[in-house]
N, C-alpha and C positions, 0 to 999 in steps of 0.2 A: 576792347574790352571795355565793359560795362559796369561801372561800380558805383552803387547804391550805399550811402552812408549815413546813418540817422535821418530818414525821411520822413516829415510828419506834413502831414494836411490836414486843412480845418475847413469846413465850410461853413460861410454864416445862415444862421436858423431864418426862415423866412416867416417865422411868426415872432420875431424877436428875443427869442430865449438863448440860450446859451449856444456857441457852435459847435457845430458836429464835428467830431474827430476821425476823419476818414483812414489816416493812416498815422500810426504810432511810433517812429523809432525802427523802420526798416531798414534793414542792412543785405546786401546781396551782393554778389561778383558774380558776371554773366562771362564767360570767354570767348572770345574770337571764334566764330565760326559754330558754335553750340546752340542745338535746339530746345530753349529753355521752357516748360509746359508751367503757367501759375493756377495752381487749382485750389478750390475754397468753395465756401458757403457762399449763398446771394450775400449781396450787400457786404464784403467784408476789404473791400478798397481793390480787387484786381483790375478793374477798368481804369481807375483813378491813380493805381500804381502807373499802368500803360502809358496813358496819356501825360502823366509826368517824366515819363523817359521822353515822351516826343516832343515835350515843351510845351502843350498845350495845358497843364495845370502846374502855376507854380508851387514850391514847397514852403511852408511857413519856416521849419528848420531843416540842416541837412543838408546832404548836396549830392546831387545824381549827375556822374560823367562818364564821356564818350573819349577814353584814352586819357587824355591830361586836360581833356577840353570841358569845364562846367557845362550842363546844359542848362539854357538861358531861355530857351524858343524853341522852334522849330529849325531843321536842320536839313542839309539836301544828304546829308549821311544815312537819314532815317528813312521809311514809308510805313502807313498806317492801312490795314484793310479793317472794315468796320463790320459789324454783325448785319447791320442794316442796310448796306451794299452802299450806301452814298453815291449814286452814280447821277447824272446829269440827264434828268427826264426827257431832255428836247435833243440830246447829242445822240448819235448814233455809237454803235460799239468801238469804232476806230477812231472817233473823237473823244469818247469818255476816254480810253485806253492813251491817248495823244495829249491829254488835258494838261497832266502834270509837265509833260516836256514843255509843254507850249507855255508854262508858265515861268519855267526856266529858261525860257530864251532858245530854244531848239530850232533849227529851222522845219520849213515846211517838209521839206526831203525827208531829214530825220527824222521827222513826228512819224511821217508815212512808213517810213523803214523798220522803225522800233513796232508801230504799233503792228503792222503785218506780222513782224516775227511772233510776238507776243499771241496774237490770236490764234496763229498756229501750234503756238508751246501750250496754249491751254485748251486747245481742242474746240475752237469755235471757228473755225473755217466755214465760209457760207453764211455767214451772220453779221459780215463787217459791217452792212448798213442796217441793221434791225436797231428798233431804239430799245430800250430797257423794257417797257411795257409789251414788247412782244418776246420777252425772253420768259423763262422759266427762273426761279430761284437762286437753283445751280448754276444757271448759265450767267445770270446776275453778279454772283459770287466769283465766277472766273472773269470775269470783266475787271471785278473790283482788284482781284489778286494779278492781273495783268498791268494792271494800269499803276498800279505799286512797283512792280518788278521792271517795268518802262524804264524808271529814274534810274535804274541801276544802284540801289540804296546798300550800303555796307550790312543794315540792319532792317529787319522786317519785322513789326510789331502787330500781330493780331489780335483783336477782340472779338472773341468766341464765333468766329467769320462763317462756321458751319451750323450756327445753331439754328438758325431759322429754315434749314431744308429738310425734307425727311430722310429717314435712314438709309435708304439706297444712295440717295445724292450724296448724303454725309460721308459714306465709305467711299465712293467714287473719288469724291473730292479730299478726302484723307490719304489716298492712294496716291492719287496727282501732285501733291503738295510734297509727300515723303520724297518722290523722283524728283521734282524741280528743285528742292532745296539740297537733297544727295547730290546733283551735278553741280549746284551752283557753288555750296561751301558756306550759305551767307549766314550770319547770326538772327537767328529766330527768336522772338521773346512771342507766346502762343497761349492768351486765358483762355481757360476751360471751365465748364461745369463738369465735363465727364472724365470718370477715373479711367474707365477706357482707352478714351482718345489720349489723354496724358500720357499713359504708360505706351499707347503704339507710336505717338510722336517724337515725344521727349528723349533729351540723354537724360535731363534730370528733371523732378518735380518739385517745384518751390511750393509748400503747403502754407497758406495764409490761414491764420485765425478769425474768429467772428470780430466786429468791427468792436474797437478800432484794430484795424488789420494792422497783423505783424508775421514775419517769416517767422512759423512757427516750427519748420525745420525744412532741408532739402534733402530729398531723396534720389539717388544714384539709379537711374533704369540698370544699364549695364545688358542692354539687349543687343546683338553685332548690328550692325550697318553692312549692306544696304539691307534695308528692312521693308517688309513688305507684309500684309495682312495677316499671311500666315503664321507670324509671331504670334498669334493671339492663343495659337495651341501651344507654345512652349510653358511648363511650369512655372517659371520665373515670370510669366506676364499674369497669370491666376494670383500668384504668390503677392506681386504689388500691387494689381487691383485689388486684393483683398485686404491689405495692409492700408492701404490709401481710405477705404471705407471706413477702416476701426478705427483711423486716427481721426477722420472727419465727424463720425459718429458720437466720439470722445470729447470733440471739443463745442460739440451742440449740445451734449448733457452737460458739460459743465459751465457753457454759457446758461442754458434753462435755471441751474441750480443757483447760481450769481445773481 
């Protein structure tokens, strides 16, 4: 279980002014095996919250715990998938997927075995020795996902991982992720700008307010699993999507009035 209690993050001003408060009094609990989507307007601190869970951004106050242990830095129980792929440009697909394992001291044989397994799992067979520049955006993101899963984390943190690909590739990646996560039972925290994506993927959706970011509301999705894209035809899907849009629009209006 991930427990976030009154988390606050400030960033120093680059122009010598007052610090910018990115997160203010964020509290949230994420159950083991849950797929939680974090949705909110641009600049509301979604990525900052995710990086704080990863241990890449320190809190000014409050606490984040994984089980009973406070997060003080990156750990082997977590892996992160970024929007911009973050692949090693000089390394081929196999080497990129094995990179995290090598850092953790895995043997050459284990690295090769795990890389081969995840190459197959994410549909990249035949591209083992291609460099990132030889791959499409969607294929690069599959490499990033495979690299994260290869280290067998308990928790997968995903920062708008499909935001830089076209609509068709995004749909394919969403379906692949649903299949992989439903089979693995991992805890997933997924940042997105898309209401449709949040409802399609999530067990719950945490709705964040404009900066300084706070969790304004947590919505139960309540759609059955295993889940496929056909769920978008269900009345509950449309109802939730419209509700999220109304809440986001209301927060935008509140911010404009303020």
